[in-house]
N, C-alpha and C positions, 0 to 999 in steps of 0.2 A: 502375373499379367497375361492376358490372352495373346496368343500368337497371331501373326498376320494371316496365316492360313485359316485360322478359325474365324477371323473377323470378315465375314462375307455378307453381313446383313444388308439387304437391299442391292446386292451385286447385280442380280438379274434386272433390276430397275435401272441401274446406271449404264451397264454395258451388256448388250446381247452377245452371247458367246459366239454366235455365227457358226459357219462351217468352213471346211477347207476349200470351198469353192471360191471364196473371195479373200484375197490376202490382205485387203484393207478393210477393217471393220468400220462401217460408215454410220451405224446406228447412233452413236453418241453425238454426231454432228447435228442431226435434226432434233434429237430428243432433249439435248441438254445445253448445247452451246447457245441456242436461241432462247433458252428459258432462264438464263442467269443463275443456273444451278450452283456453280462453283464460286459463289460470292461470300462464303464463310468457311471457318475452320472445320466445322463438323462435316460439311459436304465434301470438302477437299480431302479430308482424312478418309472418308468413305470411298471416294474415287481412287485414292492412292492405294488403299487395301485391295481394290479390284485390280490395279496395275500389278501388284505383287503376285496375284494369282497367275498372271501370264508367264511368270518365270518357271513355274513347275513343269509345264509342258510335258506331262508324263506320257510316255509311250509304253503301253502295256504295263502301266503303273510304275514305270521306271523314270526318274528324272532324266531328261534327254541327254545331258552332257556326260552322264556316267557311261554312255555307250561309245563315245568317240575313241577312246584308247583301244577299244576292241576292233577298230578299223585300221589298226597298225599291226605290224608283226610282233609287238610286245604283248598283244592279247588276241584271243580268237573267240569266235562265236561257235555255237554247236554245229552249224551246217558246214560240211567240208566242201571247200571250193565253190561256195554258193552264197557269198555275202559281199557287202561293200569292202570288208576288210581284206579280201583276196582279190579285189578289183575285177570281179567276174560277174558283174550284173550290169544291166542297162541303166546307167545313172540318169539318163534324160527323162525316163518315165518311171523312176524308182519312187516308191511310196515314201520312203524316209526322206529322200532329197526334197520331194514336193511338200511333205508335211512340215519339215523344218522351216522351209521358206514361209509357208502360210502362217505358222504359229508365231514366228518371229515378228512378222508384220502385224499380226493381231496385237502382239504385245506393244509394238511401237504405237499403234493406233490408240490403245488404252491410255498410254502415258501422254500422248499428244493431246488427247481430249481434256485431261486434267490441266496440263500446262496451258493450253490455249484458252480453256474455259475460265481459268482463274486470272489470266493476264490483265483484264480490265480493272481488276480489284486489288492488284498486288500491293500497291502503295499503302492501302489501308488494312492489309491483312496482319494478323498476329505473327510473331516470330515462329510459332509452331506451325502455322499454316504455310509460311514461307519454307519451312523445313520440309513439309510434305511435298510442295511443288518441286523442291530440289531433288527429293527422292525420285520423283517421276523422271527427271532429267537423267539421273543415274541409271534408272531402269531402262529408259530408252537407249542410252549408250550401251548398256549390257547387250541388248538385242542386236544393235547395229554392229557391235564388235564381233559377234558371232556371224552375222550376215556377211560382213566384209571378209572375214577370215575364211569363210566357207565358199563364197561365190565371187569375191573380188568386187568389181564395180557393180553397184546395185542402185535401184531407185531410192531416193533419199527424201523423206518427208519430215518436216518439223511442225506440221499442223494437219488438221483433219483433211481428208481427200474426198473430192466429189467423184461420182462415177466417170465423168468425162476426163478428169485429171488422171484417174486410174487407167483408163483406156489409152491415154497418150503418154503414159509413164516411160521414161528413158533411164538409162543407167548413168549415175554420177561417178566420176573417177574416184577410186578408193582413197587416194591421198587427200582429196578435198573433204571427203567424209571424215577421215581420221582427224585432220586438222581442225575441223569444226567441233568434233566431239572432245578433243583434248582441251580446247578452250571452254567448252560447255561444262565439262567435268570440273575444271578448275573453278569456274564461277559457282557451280552448284556446291562445291565443297565448302565454300565460305558460309553457307547456311546450315552446315551439319556439324554435330559434335564429333570429336575424334572417336569416341566409342558410344554406340547407341545405348540409350537407357532402356529402351523397349526391345525385348528379345525378338529377333527376326527382321529388324529394320536395318537399312543401309546407313552407313555413317561416313564421316570424312576419310577414315582409313580405307574403306572400300572404294570410295569415289576416286581418291588419289591412287590407290592400288590399281584400279581399272585403267586410269590414265597411264600409269607406268607400263601396264601390260600391253595396252594398245600401242604405245610408243615403241616398246620392245619389238613387237611384231613388225611394226612399220620399219624400224631400223634394219631388221633382218631382211625384209622384202626389198628394201632399197639396196642393201649390200649384195644379196644373192640373186635378185631378180624375182619378180612376182608372177605367179602363174606359170604357164608353160614356156613363154618366150619373153618374160619380163626383162626390162632394161635395168642396168645397175647404175646406182648413183651414190658414190662414196660420200660426197659432201652431205647429201640429204640423210644418208644413213647415220653419219656422225651427229647431225642435228637431232635426230630422234633418240639416239643412244644417250645424248646429253640430257634430254628431257627425262629419260628413265632414271639416270643416275641422280639427278637433282630431286626428282619427285620421290623416289624410293628412299633417298637419304632423309628427306623431311619426315617421312613416316617413321623411319628408324629413330630419329632424334626427338620427335615431338609427340608421337601418338600414344605413348605409354604401352604399346604392344610389346609382347615378349613371347618366347617359345615356352610351351608347357614342358615341364620336366619329364613327363611320361608320354611317350609316343602313342601308346595304346589308347590313352584317354581321349585322343582327338577323334576317335572313330567308334566309340560306344556311347550309348544313351547316357549311362550314369557318368562316364568320364567327361562327356561334353558339358555336363551341368556343373562341373567344377570351375572355380574362378580362374585357375591357371589355363584351362582349355579355352575358356571364353576370351581370355586375353589373346590367345594365338589365333583362334578361329574368327577371322575378320567378317565373313559373311557366309551364311549357309541357308539352304532351303529348310524351313523349320517343320518338324514333325513332332518333336517331344512336347506334348501338351498334357500337363497333369490333369486338367479338368476334363478333357475329351480327347483321348489318345488317338492321334492320327497315325496311320501306318502306310507303308509302301512295301513293295515286293523286291526291293533292291537285292536282298540276299536270297530270296526264295529260289531264284534261278542260278545260284552260284554256290550252293552248299552240297556236301556229300549226301547221297541218298541214305546212307547209313545213319545219319543223324536227322532225317526227316525232311531234307531238302531235295533238290534235283538240279544238277549242274547244267548250265547253259552258256556260260562265258568263262574263259580260262586264261591264266597267264601262260607264257611260253618259255622255252629254254633260252631263247635270245634275251629275254628280260632277266631270267634267273642269273645268267652268266654276265650280267652287267654289274652285279653286286660284288664289291671287293672282298678280299679276305680281311679278317679283323685287324691284320697288321698294315692295312692300307694298300696292299699290292693287288693287282689284277691276277686272276687265277692262273694265267699263263706265264707270269713273271717269275724269273729265278728267285728262289728264296720265299715264295709266297706260302709254301706249305700246303698247297692244294693237293688233296687226295681224291682222284676220280672215283674210287670205291666208296668214299665217304664224303661226297661233294658238298654237303650242307654244314659240315663242321667248321667252326672257326671262321665264319663269314660275318660280314657287316650285319649287325643285329636286325637291321631293317628288312633283311631277306625273310627271316622267320616271322617278323611282325607284319609283313605284307602278304606273304604267300605260304600256304600250307604245302609241305613237301612230304615225300615218302617217310613214314614213321612219325610224322607230326601228331601231337595230341590235338584233336579237334574238339573244342569246347563248345557246347551248344545247349540250348534249352528248348526242348520239344514238348509243347503242351504243358509246361510247368515242371517237367521232369528234366533235371540237370544231367547232361551226358558228357562223358569224357572218353573219346574213342580214338584208337590208333588209326591213322590214315595208312591203308595197306594197298599197294599196287599189284601184288603178285599172288595173293591167296584168296580163296573163296570164304575165308573166315578172318575175323580180326578180333581185337581185344577191347572190351569195354570196362572202365574202372568206376567203382562206386566212390562215395564220399570218403570211405576209409581206405581207399586205394587198393581195394581187392579187385582182381581182374576176373572177367567172365568171357569165354569165347562166344562170339555171336556171328551170324551170317554177314558177310561183307556184301551189302546190296549194291555196291559200286563195281563189284567184280562179277556178280551173278545176280540174276533176277530180271523182272520184266522191263525195267527201264535202265539196266546197266549199259545198254548200247548208247545212251545219251550222257553217260557220266564222264568223269575226268580221266578214266583209263581208256575207254574205247572211243570216246568222242574228243576229249581233250588230249593233252600230252603228259599227264601225270601230275598236274598242279591245280590247286584251287586258290581263289582269292581269300586271304585271311583279313586283309584290310576291309573294314566294315562288316566282317563276318566272324567276329570273335564274340559269340553269344554267351557271355557269362552273366548277363543281366536282363535279357528279355527273350521272348519266344522267337524261334527261327522264322515262323510264318507270319509274325506280327511285328516286324521291326519298326521302331519309331525314332531311331537316331536321326540326326540332322545330316543332310548331304552338303558337303563343303563346296563352296564356289571360290573361296580364296582364304588363305591363312598366311600368317606372318612369315613362315619359312620361305614362301614364294617371294615375298618382298626382299628378303635378304639375298636370295639367289638372283633376282632381277637386278638388284644393285650391283652385285659382283659381275654378272654377265655384261652389263652395259659398260662398266669401267674397263673390263678386259677388252671388249670390242673397241673402245676408245684408246686402248693401250695406255691407260692411266693407272698403272698397277702400283698399288701401295699397300700399306698395312690394313687399310679399311677393307680392301678386296679380300685378302686372305682371312681377315677377321670375320667377315660376313659368312664366308664358306665354312670356316672352322666353328662358328657358333652353331650352325646346323649339324655339323658332324659331331660336335662335342656332346650333344644331347644323348647320342647312342654310343658314346665312348670310342668313336673312330679317331684315328690319329690326326693331328693337325697337319695342315700342309704348309710348307715354306717355299713353294714354287714361286718363281718370278717370270718364267718363260710364258709368253702370251699363248702360244699354241697348246702347251700342256695345261695351263690354267683354263683355257677354253674347254679342253677335254674334261677336266675335272668338274667344272660347273655344269656342263651338259650331263655328265654322269650323275651328279647330285640331283639335278632336276628329275631324272628318270627314277632313281631309287627312292627319293624322298617324296615325290609328288605323283607317282604313277596312279592312274585310274581315279583321281580325285575330281578333276574338273575338265577332263579331256585335254590336258595341257600337252601331253606328248603328241597327240594327233596334230596339233597346230605347230609344235616344235619340229616334227618331221617335215612339215610343209615349209616352214620358214628357214630351216637349216638345209633344205633340199637334200635330205638323206633318203628319200623315198626309194630310189633305185638300189641304194646300198642295203637298206633294211629288207627289201623284197627280193634280194638276190638268190635266196635259197628257199627250199620248202620250210615248213614249220617242223621243228624237231623237238624231241622230248626224252622221256625216260629210256634207259637201256632195256632192250627186249631180252627176256629170260629164255634160255634154251634148256631143253631137257624136261619140259613140263609134261607130266603124265598123271592125269586125273585118276586113272585106274589104280595106280599105286600110291595115290595121294602125295605125289612129288611136285612141289611147287618151289623151285629155286628162286632166290632173290636176284633179280637182274643186276643189281649194283655189285653183288659179290662176284659177278662174272666179268666185270669191267677190267680192261687191260690198261697198263700205264700210258699207252699212246692215245687214249681217249680223252684228250684235253683239246678244247677248241683252239684254233688260231684266230688272229684278228687282223690278218692281212699283213702287208709289208709295213715295217716300222716307219712311222711318220706319214703313212697314207691316210686318206680320209676315213677309211674303214677302221684303221687302228685308232685314230684320234676321236672316233665316235663310239668306240668300244663295241663294235658289231662283230660278234663271233661267227665263225664259219665251221660247219660240221660235216660237209660232204665227204671228207676223207674217211670218216667212219660212220657215216649216216646210215648205212645199211644195218647197223647194229642198234639203231635207235627207233623209237616210235616216231612215225612220220605222219604228217597231215599236209593238206594243201599243196599237192604235187604241182599244180599249175601256177603257183604263186610267182616263180621267177619269170614265167612267160607272159604274165598279164600286166606287169607294171608299164605305165606310160606317163610321161611327165604332165600330161593333161590332168592327171588326178591330183595335182597340187591345188586345183580348184574343182569344186563340183560344177556341173552345168546349170545354167538357168533352166528351171523346170519348163518343159514344153507346154504344159497346161497354162502356165503364166504367160508365155510368149504368145499363145493363141488368144489370150484375153487382151494383151498389150503388144500388138505387132511390132512396135518400135524397139522392143527389148532385143538387143543383140545377144549372140551366144558366145561363150568362152571358147578359146582356141582348142582345137582338137575334137570338138563335138560337132554334130551335124548343124549346119547353118541354116 
């Protein structure tokens, strides 16, 4: 069956794409609302397919939300001290901040056009047509959940907007928007099947999952304060956390969703087409199209040059050291078995399934030629293995060469993303795997977190966490202490869901851990001493590590300790460093992006977020 992304026949007739100059797309109002266009199932389906297009929002051919975790200390972009991630740019006139706002509102406008245009005929529509209208409500809620999470109070429209209404737009309080959308998602879910029968469409699992996610964020915002100076409201926080618990429990009990047994299958094209992966992957942006293959460049900027890619975004040591040992202990705990000379041995399997580390085998397909190459940090050569496992020495283009300065050694801190970049089934430069926006593991962890915050700790809480851990054979937890369970579920969200839907970017904001996470520079691999190219001497830096090179996590019981945020300054001079200004740049105003100045110029009544120029 054709994918949503492929089905764009007549899209240009339904909705003008517009430009970033206008954040409310007004063309559909004059062209289609007055012409009774959306009075039948075929037209509504056509308009709905156009609404789906707004979700792709590709920036340099990358789905937008894949970049969010790069704006936290768990991931970094190529530019040293020159990106949103290190809080060292003018956000008020930043292209990304402006473009995100504009594109989200275009998506809202597309969905509103179909919802509004079909409203006069809804009673006489087929069940399928009503399902398409419900999908538009979920698409609209998806855009607004990003808008509120990024900007706080924002203009809120549930119908097409005239130029005058746009000019006079004001910001609606975030809580009112959230409450409206929670009800809207519940209502929309009644028109949707638990699991979509057409690949690429939203279903009841996603609608209720999005409801749970929005309520989880709202609960944390009420608990911790929203934005720079937000007030706290424990009662309202409990109200939202209860919605999360009840909603996610319904999905767990009724949806028929389940975890796939193979973690890798969730992130490769061939794996995602298996029945088990489809059960877990609740909603994704669809690219895998057998008839007309769609590609994106998600991986092209995140792979080793040695296998035909070019690195542009990297994991950090702070993320690597969030992963437990395979015995369930943090690396600094007595009895963990952690060896700083061999730091990647006996770790949570998700570390090696998510991140390429020194001496990892990078599996790739470059132009139809299958490659198996050793990731090497310290030498100008590395090994390549053929199908018979015979090795050949080749030039390590990530250590030396014309673009080595942009690679994971000189620009990153010694790590590459493996999640989404295990190319055993398609070509590095033509990936067509689907980009996940939600999967069942998130539902389980949302349920656990909400119950922990409500202090309603029972076997279902540990059961949900343990279900996620059991897939990769991590030890089950028997914890009952609220603070320690909160620590564990936050850790699980990081190691299980990192860089999938930008979830940690929003977790950092709602947990208010921004200052803690940004307290140090970005650190990475141990620097080798005694390198001498003239004598072909290239020591392995890990062999020179001393026993004291184990990070600390702050005072026991502190917020740093309970958020698993490692500290490296004690031996940081021995490590690869980046982003020296990071500790000096954090400001709590960054918990929200500013309202783009270009939009305030067009709508003068739009107020600005705290901390930015008014």
